[in-house]
All heavy atoms as an XYZ file, in Angstrom:
660
protein
N     -15.778    -19.604     26.069
C     -14.388    -19.903     26.243
C     -13.631    -18.688     25.770
O     -13.801    -18.196     24.586
C     -14.180    -21.145     25.379
C     -12.759    -21.599     25.488
S     -12.697    -23.227     24.782
C     -11.018    -23.393     24.615
N     -12.746    -18.156     26.632
C     -11.941    -17.064     26.219
C     -10.611    -17.504     25.550
O     -10.030    -18.578     25.912
C     -11.561    -16.150     27.453
C     -12.889    -15.726     28.150
S     -12.832    -14.200     28.962
C     -11.631    -13.230     28.236
N     -10.129    -16.636     24.587
C      -8.849    -16.996     23.996
C      -7.740    -16.412     24.784
O      -7.864    -15.435     25.498
C      -8.791    -16.464     22.560
O      -8.900    -15.046     22.590
N      -6.578    -17.045     24.761
C      -5.378    -16.551     25.505
C      -4.777    -15.393     24.770
O      -5.030    -15.331     23.552
C      -4.442    -17.699     25.620
O      -3.883    -18.063     24.478
N      -3.976    -14.582     25.402
C      -3.345    -13.485     24.812
C      -2.371    -14.049     23.767
O      -2.189    -13.323     22.741
C      -2.585    -12.785     25.843
C      -3.281    -13.142     27.164
C      -3.831    -14.609     26.789
N      -1.749    -15.161     23.960
C      -0.820    -15.748     22.847
C      -1.547    -16.004     21.627
O      -1.050    -15.705     20.560
C      -0.095    -16.936     23.408
N      -2.840    -16.680     21.650
C      -3.507    -17.091     20.473
C      -4.110    -15.789     19.820
O      -4.090    -15.688     18.635
C      -4.527    -18.126     20.782
O      -5.563    -17.437     21.675
N      -4.407    -14.794     20.595
C      -4.884    -13.508     20.165
C      -3.869    -12.890     19.370
O      -4.041    -12.197     18.282
C      -5.451    -12.607     21.179
O      -5.811    -11.396     20.751
N      -2.585    -12.855     19.858
C      -1.362    -12.247     19.205
C      -1.140    -12.955     17.823
O      -0.834    -12.168     16.857
C      -0.256    -12.374     20.138
O       0.866    -11.818     19.498
N      -1.289    -14.271     17.744
C      -1.033    -14.957     16.481
C      -2.056    -14.616     15.454
O      -1.724    -14.363     14.371
C      -0.978    -16.471     16.738
C      -0.941    -17.326     15.506
C       0.108    -16.867     17.710
N      -3.377    -14.507     15.836
C      -4.397    -14.176     15.030
C      -4.194    -12.705     14.401
O      -4.270    -12.422     13.357
C      -5.720    -14.209     15.744
C      -6.886    -13.653     14.818
C      -6.133    -15.683     15.957
N      -3.753    -11.819     15.383
C      -3.501    -10.419     14.976
C      -2.354    -10.392     13.983
O      -2.456     -9.634     12.947
C      -3.108     -9.617     16.233
O      -4.271     -9.415     17.015
N      -1.260    -11.176     14.064
C      -0.139    -11.165     13.206
C      -0.653    -11.746     11.833
O      -0.287    -11.218     10.816
C       0.922    -12.152     13.762
C       1.685    -11.362     14.851
C       2.795    -12.223     15.395
O       3.323    -13.210     14.647
O       3.253    -12.105     16.587
N      -1.485    -12.723     11.822
C      -2.014    -13.259     10.567
C      -2.910    -12.235      9.909
O      -2.809    -12.107      8.670
C      -2.768    -14.532     10.841
C      -1.910    -15.743     11.220
C      -2.725    -17.006     11.394
C      -1.801    -18.160     11.708
N      -2.656    -19.448     11.864
N      -3.778    -11.565     10.581
C      -4.618    -10.453     10.004
C      -3.760     -9.479      9.401
O      -3.969     -8.945      8.364
C      -5.554     -9.915     11.081
C      -6.263     -8.697     10.631
C      -6.575    -11.007     11.467
N      -2.734     -8.917     10.174
C      -1.811     -7.917      9.627
C      -1.092     -8.307      8.388
O      -0.852     -7.599      7.477
C      -0.875     -7.449     10.697
C      -1.353     -6.343     11.679
C      -1.847     -5.214     10.920
O      -1.221     -4.590     10.110
O      -2.969     -4.746     11.166
N      -0.659     -9.530      8.440
C       0.136    -10.129      7.257
C      -0.836    -10.179      6.043
O      -0.410     -9.811      4.927
C       0.650    -11.465      7.565
C       1.590    -11.911      6.452
C       2.310    -13.239      6.978
C       3.377    -13.587      5.995
N       4.104    -14.823      6.401
N      -2.097    -10.603      6.325
C      -3.029    -10.692      5.137
C      -3.294     -9.337      4.699
O      -3.378     -9.129      3.411
C      -4.318    -11.374      5.638
O      -4.002    -12.683      6.111
C      -5.357    -11.405      4.611
N      -3.513     -8.331      5.579
C      -3.758     -6.922      5.093
C      -2.629     -6.407      4.361
O      -2.835     -5.736      3.325
C      -4.009     -5.989      6.317
C      -5.357     -6.228      6.940
C      -5.458     -5.253      8.156
N      -6.742     -5.509      8.893
C      -6.954     -5.060     10.062
N      -6.120     -4.221     10.673
N      -8.206     -5.255     10.653
N      -1.458     -6.649      4.769
C      -0.276     -6.201      4.062
C      -0.173     -6.789      2.666
O       0.077     -6.091      1.697
C       1.083     -6.493      4.837
O       1.127     -5.802      5.993
N      -0.306     -8.055      2.545
C      -0.182     -8.738      1.237
C      -1.344     -8.264      0.368
O      -1.121     -8.080     -0.841
C      -0.330    -10.272      1.468
C       0.982    -10.877      2.057
C       0.757    -12.334      2.361
C       2.253    -10.651      1.227
N      -2.507     -8.116      0.857
C      -3.693     -7.723      0.046
C      -3.447     -6.132     -0.399
O      -3.673     -5.965     -1.711
C      -4.959     -7.779      0.873
O      -5.126     -9.089      1.335
C      -6.114     -7.389     -0.002
N      -2.954     -5.441      0.472
C      -2.718     -3.988      0.030
C      -1.583     -3.880     -1.004
O      -1.694     -3.199     -1.932
N      -0.528     -4.705     -0.780
C       0.599     -4.708     -1.750
C       0.032     -5.269     -3.103
O       0.464     -4.727     -4.221
C       1.731     -5.491     -1.148
S       3.255     -5.210     -2.019
N      -0.740     -6.244     -3.021
C      -1.281     -6.865     -4.329
C      -2.233     -5.919     -5.092
O      -2.120     -5.668     -6.207
C      -2.076     -8.127     -3.955
N      -2.958     -5.121     -4.307
C      -3.769     -4.136     -4.876
C      -3.010     -2.989     -5.534
O      -3.340     -2.546     -6.697
C      -4.754     -3.510     -3.855
N      -1.908     -2.526     -4.938
C      -1.048     -1.571     -5.481
C      -0.364     -2.060     -6.757
O      -0.305     -1.356     -7.815
C       0.055     -1.062     -4.511
C       1.051     -0.126     -5.148
C      -0.694     -0.228     -3.348
N       0.124     -3.298     -6.638
C       0.758     -3.945     -7.771
C      -0.151     -4.058     -8.972
O       0.167     -3.755    -10.082
C       1.274     -5.291     -7.455
C       2.039     -6.000     -8.510
C       3.395     -5.246     -8.851
C       2.527     -7.389     -8.013
N      -1.401     -4.473     -8.743
C      -2.331     -4.635     -9.876
C      -2.694     -3.222    -10.455
O      -2.751     -3.099    -11.712
C      -3.712     -5.267     -9.299
C      -4.746     -5.158    -10.296
C      -3.450     -6.776     -9.051
N      -2.789     -2.232     -9.559
C      -3.051     -0.864    -10.019
C      -1.910     -0.397    -10.956
O      -2.137      0.247    -11.972
N      -0.692     -0.631    -10.421
C       0.450     -0.127    -11.175
C       0.537     -0.864    -12.552
O       0.843     -0.294    -13.560
C       1.771     -0.454    -10.378
C       1.910      0.423     -9.175
O       1.173      1.533     -9.115
O       2.818      0.163     -8.338
N       0.240     -2.070    -12.539
C       0.277     -2.931    -13.810
C      -0.848     -2.386    -14.758
O      -0.560     -2.339    -16.059
C       0.074     -4.324    -13.561
C       1.266     -5.005    -12.891
C       0.939     -6.578    -12.591
C       2.428     -5.011    -13.901
N      -2.008     -2.046    -14.208
C      -3.090     -1.473    -15.029
C      -2.701     -0.185    -15.630
O      -2.970      0.081    -16.824
C      -4.406     -1.432    -14.225
N      -2.048      0.641    -14.893
C      -1.620      1.955    -15.432
C      -0.537      1.859    -16.392
O      -0.603      2.444    -17.521
C      -1.062      2.945    -14.275
C      -2.206      3.243    -13.275
C      -0.375      4.140    -14.752
C      -1.744      3.932    -11.944
N       0.340      0.912    -16.252
C       1.403      0.615    -17.255
C       0.772     -0.009    -18.465
O       1.221      0.401    -19.636
C       2.437     -0.427    -16.664
O       2.989      0.136    -15.373
C       3.506     -0.712    -17.634
N      -0.104     -0.875    -18.377
C      -0.790     -1.440    -19.610
C      -1.515     -0.339    -20.314
O      -1.439     -0.263    -21.588
C      -1.790     -2.511    -19.189
N      -2.168      0.654    -19.631
C      -2.906      1.616    -20.265
C      -1.953      2.551    -21.052
O      -2.154      3.071    -22.201
C      -3.743      2.436    -19.349
N      -0.721      2.850    -20.346
C       0.213      3.672    -21.000
C       0.812      3.110    -22.211
O       1.014      3.744    -23.285
C       1.346      4.010    -20.077
N       1.094      1.744    -22.143
C       1.589      1.052    -23.412
C       0.658      1.019    -24.489
O       0.984      1.297    -25.624
C       2.079     -0.365    -23.019
C       2.346     -1.197    -24.223
C       3.282     -0.298    -22.025
N      -0.647      0.769    -24.210
C      -1.697      0.828    -25.235
C      -1.840      2.206    -25.771
O      -2.051      2.404    -26.918
C      -3.098      0.293    -24.659
C      -3.030     -1.204    -24.364
C      -4.401     -1.594    -23.693
C      -2.981     -1.955    -25.714
N      -1.795      3.221    -24.965
C      -1.879      4.636    -25.435
C      -0.830      5.031    -26.321
O      -0.892      5.658    -27.303
N       0.403      4.532    -26.017
C       1.535      4.789    -26.836
C       1.476      4.135    -28.177
O       1.836      4.679    -29.196
C       2.833      4.445    -26.140
C       3.282      5.463    -25.037
S       4.678      4.882    -24.022
C       5.690      3.910    -25.219
N       0.971      2.904    -28.115
C       0.850      2.156    -29.289
C      -0.218      2.694    -30.208
O      -0.081      2.766    -31.443
C       0.536      0.608    -28.937
C       0.272     -0.150    -30.176
C       1.237     -0.688    -31.020
C      -0.961     -0.611    -30.753
N       0.653     -1.408    -32.042
C      -0.626     -1.463    -31.908
C      -2.301     -0.458    -30.299
C      -1.798     -2.037    -32.620
C      -3.352     -1.064    -31.030
C      -3.039     -1.758    -32.188
N      -1.321      3.222    -29.566
C      -2.493      3.820    -30.372
C      -2.072      5.046    -31.036
O      -2.475      5.241    -32.132
C      -3.660      3.913    -29.474
C      -4.892      4.239    -30.049
C      -5.451      3.633    -31.115
C      -5.742      5.368    -29.854
N      -6.657      4.395    -31.433
C      -6.820      5.435    -30.604
C      -5.553      6.468    -28.937
C      -7.776      6.394    -30.588
C      -6.568      7.339    -28.906
C      -7.694      7.414    -29.657
N      -1.351      5.984    -30.348
C      -1.020      7.269    -30.874
C       0.189      7.287    -31.828
O       0.164      7.864    -32.896
C      -0.747      8.236    -29.749
O       0.386      7.861    -29.041
C      -1.931      8.534    -28.831
N       1.136      6.468    -31.437
C       2.408      6.450    -32.244
C       2.999      7.743    -32.516
O       3.642      7.977    -33.590
C       2.198      5.649    -33.467
C       1.734      4.168    -33.263
C       1.543      3.441    -34.466
N       0.892      2.136    -34.113
C       1.114      1.015    -34.708
N       2.026      0.948    -35.638
N       0.515     -0.058    -34.310
N       2.832      8.759    -31.595
C       3.413     10.122    -31.899
C       4.398     10.291    -30.690
O       4.063     10.031    -29.660
C       2.370     11.123    -31.892
C       2.845     12.486    -32.087
O       4.007     12.678    -32.711
O       2.206     13.489    -31.760
N       5.565     10.827    -31.083
C       6.592     10.992    -30.044
C       6.105     11.905    -28.880
O       6.345     11.719    -27.652
C       7.956     11.509    -30.641
O       8.273     10.671    -31.751
C       9.016     11.579    -29.607
N       5.550     13.134    -29.296
C       5.148     14.067    -28.284
C       4.111     13.510    -27.325
O       4.037     13.693    -26.183
C       4.670     15.376    -28.930
C       5.807     16.170    -29.471
C       5.323     17.478    -30.010
N       5.057     17.126    -31.457
C       4.097     17.584    -32.195
N       3.284     18.518    -31.697
N       3.853     17.221    -33.398
N       3.092     12.743    -28.033
C       2.039     12.201    -27.183
C       2.565     11.028    -26.225
O       2.132     10.827    -25.194
C       0.964     11.574    -28.073
C       0.156     12.628    -28.798
O       0.119     13.822    -28.411
O      -0.513     12.313    -29.725
N       3.479     10.220    -26.895
C       4.203      9.141    -26.013
C       4.777      9.812    -24.749
O       4.823      9.173    -23.709
C       5.162      8.461    -26.910
O       4.486      7.832    -27.935
N       5.520     10.912    -24.916
C       6.229     11.433    -23.720
C       5.182     11.947    -22.673
O       5.318     11.678    -21.599
C       7.137     12.680    -24.218
C       7.542     13.469    -22.988
C       8.266     12.250    -25.099
N       4.096     12.529    -23.161
C       3.106     12.955    -22.261
C       2.465     11.686    -21.516
O       2.184     11.745    -20.383
C       1.928     13.683    -23.017
N       2.219     10.666    -22.300
C       1.553      9.525    -21.714
C       2.554      8.837    -20.749
O       2.134      8.476    -19.621
C       1.229      8.458    -22.823
C      -0.002      8.968    -23.654
C       0.802      7.099    -22.288
C      -0.261      8.218    -24.945
N       3.807      8.686    -21.095
C       4.811      8.073    -20.253
C       4.936      8.965    -18.936
O       5.019      8.280    -17.830
C       6.058      7.833    -20.853
C       6.150      6.741    -21.810
C       7.532      6.663    -22.565
C       5.862      5.365    -21.050
N       5.010     10.193    -19.063
C       5.239     11.071    -17.803
C       3.998     10.954    -16.957
O       4.090     10.934    -15.718
C       5.563     12.478    -18.194
O       4.540     13.118    -18.878
N       2.809     10.918    -17.485
C       1.553     10.848    -16.674
C       1.565      9.414    -16.012
O       1.105      9.411    -14.822
C       0.292     11.051    -17.557
O       0.365     12.314    -18.097
N       1.834      8.459    -16.721
C       1.852      7.048    -16.158
C       2.879      6.970    -14.941
O       2.539      6.279    -13.923
C       2.076      5.996    -17.148
N       4.099      7.488    -15.172
C       5.133      7.484    -14.224
C       4.613      8.204    -12.906
O       4.787      7.707    -11.818
C       6.393      8.038    -14.793
C       7.549      8.047    -13.760
C       8.144      6.934    -13.455
C       7.801      9.252    -13.035
C       9.196      6.961    -12.470
C       8.862      9.320    -12.105
C       9.531      8.182    -11.866
N       3.988      9.379    -13.240
C       3.584     10.147    -11.971
C       2.410      9.364    -11.260
O       2.382      9.408    -10.001
C       2.972     11.518    -12.454
O       3.956     12.162    -13.089
C       2.403     12.322    -11.301
N       1.548      8.677    -11.986
C       0.359      8.005    -11.310
C       0.947      6.757    -10.583
O       0.650      6.551     -9.513
C      -0.578      7.512    -12.332
N       1.837      6.065    -11.218
C       2.450      4.847    -10.475
C       3.276      5.269     -9.242
O       3.103      4.625     -8.253
C       3.316      4.050    -11.472
C       4.202      2.986    -10.754
C       2.504      3.353    -12.543
N       4.030      6.298     -9.369
C       4.840      6.786     -8.249
C       4.006      7.284     -7.179
O       4.242      6.873     -5.937
C       5.762      7.882     -8.827
O       6.722      7.430     -9.886
C       6.601      8.395     -7.645
N       3.004      8.057     -7.428
C       2.203      8.573     -6.319
C       1.386      7.519     -5.627
O       1.282      7.557     -4.354
C       1.254      9.759     -6.741
O       0.967      9.645     -8.047
N       0.805      6.475     -6.433
C       0.043      5.443     -5.758
C       0.947      4.609     -4.901
O       0.594      4.191     -3.749
C      -0.645      4.654     -6.819
C      -1.494      3.614     -6.142
S      -2.738      2.746     -7.394
C      -1.611      1.913     -8.483
N       2.090      4.204     -5.439
C       3.046      3.343     -4.620
C       3.479      4.133     -3.449
O       3.597      3.515     -2.294
C       4.182      2.909     -5.593
O       3.746      2.290     -6.716
C       5.047      1.995     -4.782
N       3.926      5.303     -3.589
C       4.436      6.105     -2.460
C       3.353      6.335     -1.340
O       3.645      6.172     -0.104
C       4.980      7.448     -2.889
O       5.963      7.188     -3.917
C       5.456      8.302     -1.829
N       2.123      6.543     -1.823
C       1.044      6.777     -0.789
C       0.777      5.391     -0.079
O       0.700      5.467      1.184
C      -0.250      7.133     -1.634
N       0.829      4.301     -0.738
C       0.582      3.011      0.009
C       1.626      2.903      1.014
O       1.343      2.539      2.226
C       0.629      1.802     -1.016
C       0.579      0.549     -0.301
C      -0.506      0.077      0.351
C       1.761     -0.235     -0.118
C      -0.553     -1.054      1.057
C       1.758     -1.455      0.491
C       0.675     -1.810      1.172
O       0.645     -3.012      1.836
N       2.948      2.855      0.642
C       3.978      2.673      1.633
C       4.093      3.625      2.674
O       4.459      3.316      3.831
C       5.379      2.500      0.810
C       5.495      1.093      0.178
C       5.513      1.066     -1.255
C       5.523      0.000      0.881
C       5.707     -0.106     -1.904
C       5.585     -1.254      0.162
C       5.692     -1.307     -1.194
N       3.834      4.906      2.398
C       3.802      5.954      3.274
C       2.734      5.731      4.376
O       2.991      5.684      5.614
N       1.476      5.442      3.917
C       0.347      5.179      4.918
C       0.746      3.870      5.739
O       0.459      3.809      6.922
C      -0.880      5.088      4.085
C      -1.323      6.387      3.502
C      -2.002      4.524      4.974
C      -2.389      6.435      2.539
N       1.241      2.876      5.142
C       1.482      1.594      5.760
C       2.703      1.820      6.766
O       2.433      1.336      7.932
C       1.954      0.539      4.653
C       2.152     -0.777      5.267
C       0.799     -1.379      5.758
C       1.045     -2.795      6.379
N      -0.031     -3.059      7.365
N       3.586      2.590      6.439
C       4.656      2.819      7.381
C       4.193      3.586      8.574
O       4.487      3.282      9.734
N       3.405      4.697      8.453
C       2.851      5.409      9.452
C       1.923      4.552     10.308
O       1.893      4.725     11.600
C       2.265      6.758      8.930
C       3.271      7.568      8.504
C       1.322      7.419     10.084
C       2.772      8.879      7.751
N       1.058      3.770      9.687
C       0.072      2.929     10.339
C       0.872      1.889     11.315
O       0.566      1.754     12.525
C      -0.713      2.160      9.378
O      -1.546      1.210     10.027
N       2.018      1.321     10.811
C       2.723      0.463     11.552
C       3.356      1.054     12.714
O       3.420      0.513     13.812
C       3.866     -0.354     10.784
C       3.194     -1.308      9.767
O       2.039     -1.622      9.884
N       3.915     -1.696      8.771
N       3.947      2.291     12.520
C       4.614      3.026     13.656
C       3.574      3.307     14.610
O       3.896      3.187     15.925
C       5.267      4.313     13.071
O       6.213      3.875     12.027
C       6.008      5.044     14.111
N       2.424      3.893     14.368
C       1.418      4.220     15.258
C       0.920      3.052     16.025
O       0.777      3.100     17.266
C       0.143      4.864     14.497
N       0.798      1.908     15.372
C       0.445      0.656     16.071
C       1.351      0.313     17.102
O       1.023     -0.122     18.215
C       0.186     -0.467     15.078
O      -0.080     -1.639     15.719
N       2.651      0.372     16.762
C       3.672      0.008     17.778
C       3.767      1.007     19.023
O       3.949      0.496     20.093
C       5.102     -0.016     17.062
C       5.211     -1.298     16.285
C       6.732     -1.328     15.783
N       6.652     -1.974     14.496
C       7.163     -1.477     13.374
N       7.640     -0.284     13.446
N       7.101     -2.136     12.142
N       3.525      2.230     18.725
C       3.633      3.200     19.801
C       2.288      3.025     20.734
O       2.558      3.116     21.939
C       3.487      4.683     19.220
C       3.303      5.696     20.273
C       4.835      4.911     18.558
N       1.303      2.721     20.233
C       0.062      2.542     21.045
C       0.298      1.275     21.982
O      -0.105      1.270     23.064
C      -1.154      2.227     20.140
C      -2.309      1.707     20.899
C      -1.627      3.574     19.441
N       0.961      0.229     21.457
C       1.165     -0.984     22.248
C       2.329     -0.843     23.289
O       2.432     -1.542     24.219
C       1.501     -2.113     21.317
C       0.374     -2.619     20.550
N      -0.767     -2.980     21.180
C       0.184     -2.678     19.235
C      -1.694     -3.345     20.049
N      -1.073     -3.137     19.006
N       3.175      0.209     23.050
C       4.255      0.375     23.893
C       4.060      1.406     25.099
O       4.543      1.229     26.208
C       5.572      0.888     23.117
C       6.712      1.354     24.086
C       6.040     -0.211     22.178
N       3.196      2.403     24.720
C       2.964      3.453     25.742
C       2.194      2.890     26.859
O       1.051      2.398     26.701
C       2.272      4.684     25.014
C       1.893      5.599     26.147
C       3.150      5.277     23.996
N       2.612      3.013     28.158
C       1.846      2.519     29.319
C       0.657      3.494     29.608
O       0.735      4.701     29.213
C       2.841      2.604     30.457
C       3.814      3.563     30.002
C       3.888      3.616     28.543
N      -0.348      2.993     30.125
C      -1.527      3.790     30.424
C      -1.100      4.666     31.570
O      -0.329      4.384     32.430
C      -2.636      2.892     30.903
O      -2.368      2.112     32.045
N      -1.693      5.875     31.634
C      -1.412      6.940     32.556
C      -2.593      7.108     33.592
O      -3.013      8.223     33.733
C      -0.994      8.235     31.899
C       0.232      8.044     31.106
C       0.635      9.320     30.435
O      -0.013     10.358     30.556
N       1.801      9.360     29.716
N      -3.097      5.989     34.084
C      -4.215      6.174     35.027
C      -3.755      6.488     36.439
O      -2.595      6.309     36.787
N      -4.620      7.051     37.292
C      -4.358      7.309     38.703
C      -4.272      6.041     39.513
O      -4.778      4.953     39.154
N      -3.589      6.156     40.611
C      -3.530      4.922     41.501
C      -4.741      4.772     42.379
O      -5.338      5.520     42.896
C      -2.256      5.053     42.447
C      -0.978      4.851     41.608
O      -0.996      3.960     40.691
O       0.024      5.543     41.899
């Protein structure tokens, strides 16, 4: 029994939504882990110079991981839309 294009589209949308939510959750958990490690590191050292180094490193890590996720996700979504829009260029 073959599935109709409409039901296939609904399944694809659900899969994409699940991928997006899972990816976003992974980035959020990673950001929280980095933040927790930075807070613990600052609490453990209790030195101003060390705290600045820890905070700047944590900020850099959170920023790069979050930016990478959204950049890759944005490009992936754009590429997916382009592939579905471009007509095939076969001969007659």
